[in-house]
N, C-alpha and C positions, 0 to 999 in steps of 0.2 A: 637820212639826217633826221634826227629826232631832238626837237627843241625841248628844253627844260622851262620851268615856268619863270625863272629867273631872265631877265634881260638888262642890257646897258645901253645908254645912247639913247638916240631919237629915232622914231619911225617915219619914214618917208615912202611915197609912191615912186617906184624907179623902174625904168625898164632895165633888161640885161646890160645893155650898153652902158647905161648910166650906173648902174652898179658897179661894173668893171672900172669906170673913170674914177668913181669916188673911191673905190678901193686903192687904185693906184696913188690917188692923193693922200689917202690915209698913210700907204706906206712910206710916203716921203721921195718917191722916186725923183732922182736927179737929172737923167738923161730920158727924153722920149723922142722918138722919132716916129713920122707919120707919113702914109703914103694912103691917099684916098682909095677905097675899093667896097663896093657894096657888097653884103650889108653890116660891114664893120666901119664904115665911116662915122657913125654917130659918136663911137668912144673917142675917137680923133677930134671931133668938134667939141666935144664936152671937156676933154682936157686942155684944148686950147683956150676955151672960155676961162678954165680955172687958171691957167698959167696967165693970161691977159688981165685978169682981175687980180693979180697978185696973191690968190689963194693957194696956188701951188708955186713955190720957188724951184723950178726946173728948167733946164736947157732942152726947149723944144725946138726940135730940128725938122723942117720940112725938106724931104729928099724926093728924088726923081723916079724911085722904084722900089719895090717891097725888097729887092735884092739890097739897095742902098740902105734901106730903113735897118736891115740886120747887120749889114757891115758896119755901120755907123755905131751901133750899139756893141759891136764885138770890140771896137776900140775903146769905147769909154766904158765898158766893163771892165777892160784888162787894166784900166787905172785904180779899179776900186769903186766905181759908181755903181748905184743902184739904178738899173735901166728897165725900159718898156717899150713895147710896141704892140699893136693889134694888126690883124690881116684877115684875109679870107682866100679859100679856094686858088685861083689862079696866082695870087699874091704869095700865099704860103709855097705854092710850087716853084715860084720864081726864086724863093729864098732858099731852094734846097740845098744847094752848093754851100751857103753859109750855115744853115743848120749844121751840118758836118763839122764846120771849124768852130762853132761855138761850143758845141759839146766836147769837141777835141781839146779845146783849150781850157775846158772846165769852168767855163763862166756861167754864173746862176742868172742869166738874162731870164725874164718872164714875158712870154707872149700870150695875148688873149686871141685866140684863133676863133672867130665867128663862121661855124662850119657853114660850108656852101657847096654844093656839086661842081665838080669840074666839066669844062667843056672838052669837046664838042658833044652835042649842041650846045649852045649857051643856056646856063640855068643860072638864076640868081638865089635858088631856093635850097633848102638843106638837103645835104646827105653827108657822110663822113669821110668819103675818100681822099679828101684833100689833106687831112691830118693823119688818117691809117696809112697812106702812102708814105708817110715820114717817120714810121714806126720803128725804123732801123738806124735813123740818125743819132741816137743818144740823148732824146729830151725824155724827161720825165712827161707823161700824159695824164691829165685829169678830164672827165667828161661830166658836165655839171647839169642839173635839172630844174633850177628855180634861180631868181634873181638873188634872193639871200646866200644861195651858194656860190653864185658868181663872185658877190663880195668878200664872202669867207674864204673861198678857196684860192683866190688872188692873194689874200694875206698869207695863207698857208703857204702857197707856192713859193713865195719870197724866202718864209723860214725854212722850208726843207731844202730848197736849191741852194741856199747860202750856207747851210750846214753840210750837206755833201757835195759841195761845188759841182752842181749840174744845173743845165738851163731847164725850164718848166713851161709846158704849154697848156694853158686852160683852154679846154673847148667848150663854147657854148652854141647851142643850135640857133642859126639865122632865121630870123623872123619868129619862129615859135618861142624864142627867148630873147633874142636880142632886142626885139620891139614890143615884147610883153611887159605889162607894168604891173607890178606885184608890191605889197608892202615889203619894205626892207628895213632892218634896223642897222644903224649907222653907229658905231661906239664912239665915245669921246677919243679924241686925238691922245690923250695921257694913256687910255686903256690900251689902243694901238701899239704906243710906243713900248708898253710894258711887255707886250708879246712879241713884238718885231722892232729889236733893237737895231740902231744904224748900223750899216753893212760895214764890216772891218775884215781884210785880208791880207795876209802877209805876202800873198801871191799876187803881186800886180806892178804894174810898170812905174817905176819911180827913178827919176833921175838921179837920187842920192844913193839907189842901190840899183845900179843898171843889171839887166836880164833880159832875155829875150822869151816870147812866149810863141809857141806854135811854129818853132823854125824847124829847118829840115832835120829829120834824125835817120840813122842808118838801120838797116834791118836787125842789127844787134839790139836796138831798144824800142823799135815799133810797137812790137808785140806787148811790150811791157807796158806802154802808154795805154792800149786797148784793153789789158788786164784791169788795169786801175779803174777804167770806165765801167766795166762788168762789175768790179767789186763794189765801186760806188752805188751803181743801181741795185746791187744785192743789198747794200746796207740801208738803202732808201726805204726799203720796205718796213724795216724796224724803226728806222727814224720817223716815219710818216705816223707811226701810232703814236710815237711820242709826242709828235708835233698836234696830232689830233687831241690828245689827252690835256696838253698844255692850252690848246685853244678852248677846249670846255670848260677848264679851269678859271680862264679870264672872261669868258663870253656866255657860258652855260649853255652852247649849241654843240651837239654830239655828231662827230663823223667817224667814218671809218672807210676803207678801200672797197668794200661790199656793204651794200644796204640790203638787209634782208627783211622780208614781208610774208606773214602767215605762212612759214616753212613747217611749222612743228608737225601737222598731220597731213600736209600736202602730198598728194600722189601725182600730181602734174604741176611743174615749177618752171616758168619762164626765167629766162635769163636774157636781160638786155642793159640799155644805159641811155645815159642822156634824157632829153623831154620824154621820149617814147615810153620811158620807164613810169612816168605819172600816168599815161594813158592805160599802161597795163595794170597799175595799182589800181585806177578806178575800175576797172573790168573785173580784176579779181574781187574786189568788194562786192560788184553785183552777182559774180557767180557764186561767191560764198552765201550770198543771202538764197541763191537757188540749191544750196545743199552740195556745191561741187567743191572738192578739198583741191584747191588749187593756192599756188604761192609764187612768189617774186624774188629773184635776186638781182639786184642792180649793181654792175661792175661801174665803179666810180674811178678807180685808179686803173687805168691800162698799161702804162710803163712805169715802173716795173709791174709786169703781170702778177696780180695776188695768187699764184697758183696754190701754195699752201692753204692759203686762207680757203680756197673754193673746195679744194678736195675735202677739207673737214665739214662741209656742208653737203656734200654730194652723198645719195643712198641709193644703194642699188635697185631698190624697189619703186624708184621714184622715175617718171617720164620728164625729161629736160628739153624744152623747146627755146631755141636761141632765136632771138629776132635781131637781125641785122640789118641797119640802114646803111649798106655798103656792100660792095661786090670785088672780089680778087678773081679777075677773068682767068677762068681755067682751074681755079681753086676752091671757088664759093665764099661763104660770109667769113669775113676776117674775124670777128669774136667766135664764131662757131669754130674755126681753125684752132684759135689761141686754146679754147677751152679744151678741145680733143685732146690736144697737146699736154695740157695741165692734167688730163685724167687719165693719160695713157698707162700711168704706172698701177692705175687701180682697175685696169681692163673694162672700163665702162665708156670709153670714148665712142665705141661703136654705137650705143644708144642714143647720141645726141642729135636732134634734129636741128638743123638750122635753116630759117626761114628769111629770105632776103626780099625786103619790101621797103616801102616810102622811099624809093630814090627819088632825087631830083625834088623833094618836098612833097610828093603824093600823101595825101592824107593817109594817117594811121588811126581809124576811129575805134571805140571800145567794141562796136558790134563786130569788127575784124577781128579783135584779139578772141573774142568768144566763138567765132567760127573757126579760127586756127586752134584753139583748144578742144573743140568737138571733133575736128577731123584728126589731130596728131596725138591725143591721149589716150586712143585706144592701142592695146597691146599690139595689134597686127599692124599698127600704122608704119609705113614706110619710112626708115630713117635716112640719113644723109643730108645732102644740101637742096632747098628748093627755092624757086620763085614762087611767091604767093599768086594765087590765080587773079585773073583779071588783066594780065599784060595783054596789051592793044597791039595786035600785029596787022 
């Protein structure tokens, strides 16, 4: 994300969780469901405060489980309401069944998932297996790296989801972002309304126009429903670019599905996502001062995967190191898998190195990034999937 010199609204010091809640209020969400789970609960608490003070006029529903949180939103969204919930880790896993229903019903629900490692053993710290294990449910997924981006992306998520009629998951790192406080620009309500008008859809439950949503279908038509979801995902890539441009015209902040840094003459390029990209960017700056030609590609949109955009950036004479804060057991790093699949047509996938690190919130420091660059930037470096050194056995 690159900011222009112009800005609108007021600047506040907000945590990532507070930024998410302020974005939901700015979007004028009409139905909010909550179930507590660390480290997401701060979002629910902030939204409850907004509603109790009358600053947000929304139906705030406290439910008995994360499964019920999404089930309730499916009903509300089916009536044409703008909806929101937040969750983490085991809560998102419990929603799994209903994630499929929301996408199958083509409901533009927005979830803020505060990434947290899955058990067992219990962990409340960050990695991304909770959201990446939901990659095939039909939800658009974003991974953000700053408090400002949390706020902005939730607004973009509503705009994009309501155009293509798909649910959207905005993922922010637990503690590294959810509890980190940064200056965040909050636009005026009228400015948000100009970018994000009230949600209106013809396809909703209405007693005056009876219809069913998500009912039983036969083998003669099930395939067509799935085709339409895939078609909407493909369309979302182009629509997302339109949304980014429209957002920039309103607020002066520029976004894309891929964020590039120091690529022009780079011979070694890191590819990563979420807050780890901020650490890598810092390390890249240090290595650049040492005369090393390194760069960074941050993947911001994971679903639909921006394969075409990525292929345009890849060069055959460059070494690519993917940093994965996740693991697909038996398959390696998930971003590494996706990137290799995207580059298969260019016969470059065999040169991709995928490093799994930082699971369960283990720190990834700039010094570690520099060590990885030194070890894997050589031409004879072993490609494939690796756990970074230091596993305690």
